[in-house]
C-alpha positions as CSV (number, residue, x, y, z in Angstrom):
1,M,-20.4,18.5,22.5
2,H,-22.1,15.7,24.8
3,K,-22.7,12.1,23.6
4,D,-26.4,11.5,24.4
5,T,-26.8,14.6,21.7
6,I,-25.0,13.4,18.8
7,V,-26.5,11.8,16.5
8,I,-26.3,10.0,13.4
9,R,-28.9,10.2,10.3
10,E,-29.4,10.1,6.6
11,I,-28.1,13.5,5.4
12,E,-30.8,16.5,4.8
13,L,-29.7,19.5,2.0
14,K,-29.5,21.3,4.0
15,D,-26.0,19.2,5.2
16,N,-24.1,20.6,2.9
17,P,-22.0,23.2,3.2
18,K,-21.2,22.2,6.7
19,I,-19.7,18.7,5.3
20,A,-18.1,19.4,2.5
21,M,-16.1,22.5,4.8
22,A,-15.8,19.5,7.7
23,I,-14.5,16.5,4.8
24,R,-11.9,19.7,3.6
25,D,-11.2,20.3,7.0
26,V,-10.0,16.8,7.8
27,L,-8.1,16.8,4.7
28,I,-6.0,19.6,5.0
29,E,-5.7,18.3,8.6
30,F,-4.2,15.2,7.8
31,G,-1.9,16.7,4.4
32,V,-4.1,15.0,1.7
33,P,-3.6,16.1,-1.6
34,K,-5.9,18.3,-3.1
35,V,-5.9,16.9,-6.1
36,G,-6.8,12.9,-7.2
37,T,-8.8,12.3,-3.7
38,A,-12.1,13.4,-2.4
39,Y,-11.1,17.2,-1.9
40,E,-11.7,18.1,-5.4
41,D,-14.6,15.7,-6.2
42,E,-17.5,17.6,-8.1
43,A,-20.1,15.9,-5.3
44,L,-18.2,17.4,-2.0
45,D,-20.6,19.9,-2.2
46,R,-24.2,18.3,-3.4
47,M,-23.9,15.7,-1.1
48,F,-27.9,15.0,-1.3
49,E,-28.1,15.3,-4.6
50,T,-25.3,12.7,-5.5
51,Y,-26.2,10.2,-2.4
52,K,-30.5,10.1,-3.4
53,N,-30.7,6.6,-5.3
54,E,-32.1,3.9,-4.2
55,R,-28.4,2.0,-4.1
56,S,-26.5,4.9,-2.7
57,C,-26.7,7.0,1.0
58,Y,-24.8,9.0,2.6
59,F,-24.7,9.7,6.4
60,V,-24.2,12.6,8.8
61,V,-22.5,12.6,12.5
62,A,-25.0,15.8,13.4
63,D,-24.7,17.5,17.2
64,G,-27.6,20.1,16.6
65,D,-27.1,22.0,13.4
66,Q,-23.1,21.2,13.4
67,I,-21.9,18.6,11.2
68,L,-19.0,16.6,12.6
69,G,-18.0,14.6,9.8
70,G,-19.2,11.5,7.9
71,A,-19.7,8.5,5.3
72,G,-21.4,7.0,2.4
73,I,-22.0,4.0,0.7
74,A,-22.6,3.9,-3.6
75,P,-21.9,1.5,-6.1
76,L,-18.4,1.6,-7.3
77,E,-18.2,3.5,-10.6
78,D,-17.1,1.5,-13.4
79,F,-17.5,-1.7,-11.5
80,D,-19.6,-4.8,-11.3
81,Q,-23.0,-4.2,-9.9
82,G,-22.0,-6.0,-6.7
83,V,-19.7,-3.8,-5.4
84,C,-20.1,-0.5,-3.5
85,E,-17.9,1.9,-2.5
86,L,-17.5,3.3,1.6
87,Q,-16.7,6.5,0.7
88,K,-16.1,10.0,2.4
89,M,-15.7,8.4,5.5
90,Y,-14.1,11.4,7.5
91,F,-14.6,13.0,11.3
92,K,-13.4,16.5,12.8
93,P,-11.4,15.8,15.5
94,E,-14.0,16.1,18.3
95,A,-15.6,13.8,16.8
96,R,-12.8,11.3,17.3
97,G,-12.3,8.3,19.8
98,R,-16.0,8.3,20.6
99,G,-16.5,4.5,18.7
100,L,-18.6,6.6,16.0
101,G,-16.2,5.2,13.3
102,S,-17.9,2.1,14.9
103,V,-21.3,2.7,14.3
104,M,-21.0,4.7,11.0
105,M,-19.6,1.3,9.7
106,D,-21.6,-0.8,10.7
107,R,-24.8,1.4,9.5
108,C,-22.9,2.5,6.0
109,L,-22.9,-2.2,5.8
110,S,-25.9,-2.6,6.4
111,F,-27.3,-0.3,4.6
112,A,-24.8,-1.4,1.9
113,K,-26.5,-5.3,2.3
114,S,-30.0,-4.0,3.0
115,V,-29.7,-3.0,-1.0
116,G,-28.1,-5.5,-2.7
117,F,-24.0,-5.3,-2.5
118,K,-22.4,-8.2,-1.8
119,K,-18.5,-7.2,-1.2
120,C,-17.4,-3.8,0.0
121,Y,-14.2,-1.1,-1.3
122,L,-12.7,1.5,-0.6
123,E,-9.8,3.5,-0.8
124,T,-7.4,5.6,1.7
125,M,-4.5,6.7,2.5
126,P,-1.6,5.3,4.4
127,Y,-0.8,7.0,7.4
128,M,-4.5,7.2,8.1
129,D,-3.6,4.7,11.1
130,D,-6.6,4.6,12.8
131,A,-9.0,4.6,9.7
132,R,-7.4,1.3,8.6
133,V,-7.2,0.1,12.1
134,L,-11.1,0.2,12.1
135,Y,-11.5,-1.1,8.6
136,R,-9.2,-4.4,9.0
137,K,-11.4,-4.5,12.7
138,V,-14.1,-4.6,10.7
139,G,-13.1,-7.0,7.6
140,F,-11.5,-5.7,5.5
141,K,-8.9,-6.8,3.7
142,N,-5.3,-5.4,1.8
143,I,-5.7,-5.6,-1.9
144,E,-3.1,-4.9,-4.6
145,S,-4.3,-2.1,-7.1
146,A,-7.5,0.0,-7.4
147,L,-11.1,-1.3,-8.4
148,G,-13.3,0.6,-10.4
149,N,-13.3,4.2,-11.2
150,T,-12.8,7.1,-8.2
151,G,-10.5,9.3,-10.0
152,H,-8.9,9.4,-6.2
153,Y,-5.3,8.1,-8.0
154,S,-3.2,9.8,-5.0
155,C,-5.2,7.2,-2.7
156,T,-2.7,4.0,-2.7
157,V,-4.3,2.1,0.6
158,W,-7.4,-0.1,-1.2
159,M,-9.2,-2.7,0.2
160,I,-11.9,-5.1,0.1
161,K,-15.0,-6.9,2.4
162,D,-17.2,-9.3,1.8
163,L,-20.6,-8.6,3.4
């Protein structure tokens, strides 16, 4: 894998099984509970279809036919229309430490702003230290409780950022 062969692009239908496997592998690696997290989301096996609307987008990190990770933006369910959610941002080990998280974050937040969102919300786990460092670096702040209805009751860290 060479850095010059890696691209961040919108998800394609053919990516569905690869991104689902990548996300589940990362969740298992970090010991994330399979219940009450993205692991059990029905959307995980049909990401292309899930994010195919005007206010949602999912981006993948691709190296040729290999999918190394991804992240998406969608309206925060059961909440104010001006708030989106950063969703399913996970990277396989070989994609970490290469600056891809910052590039992906910029791509996602730029998309969110371009479609009119005013704030971006996210949920994560307290032991995902590198992710939380990145979130804080781009301006996310911790909040006291969950917003909306994500179904991810096992996630106990909630953050928000003005766009």
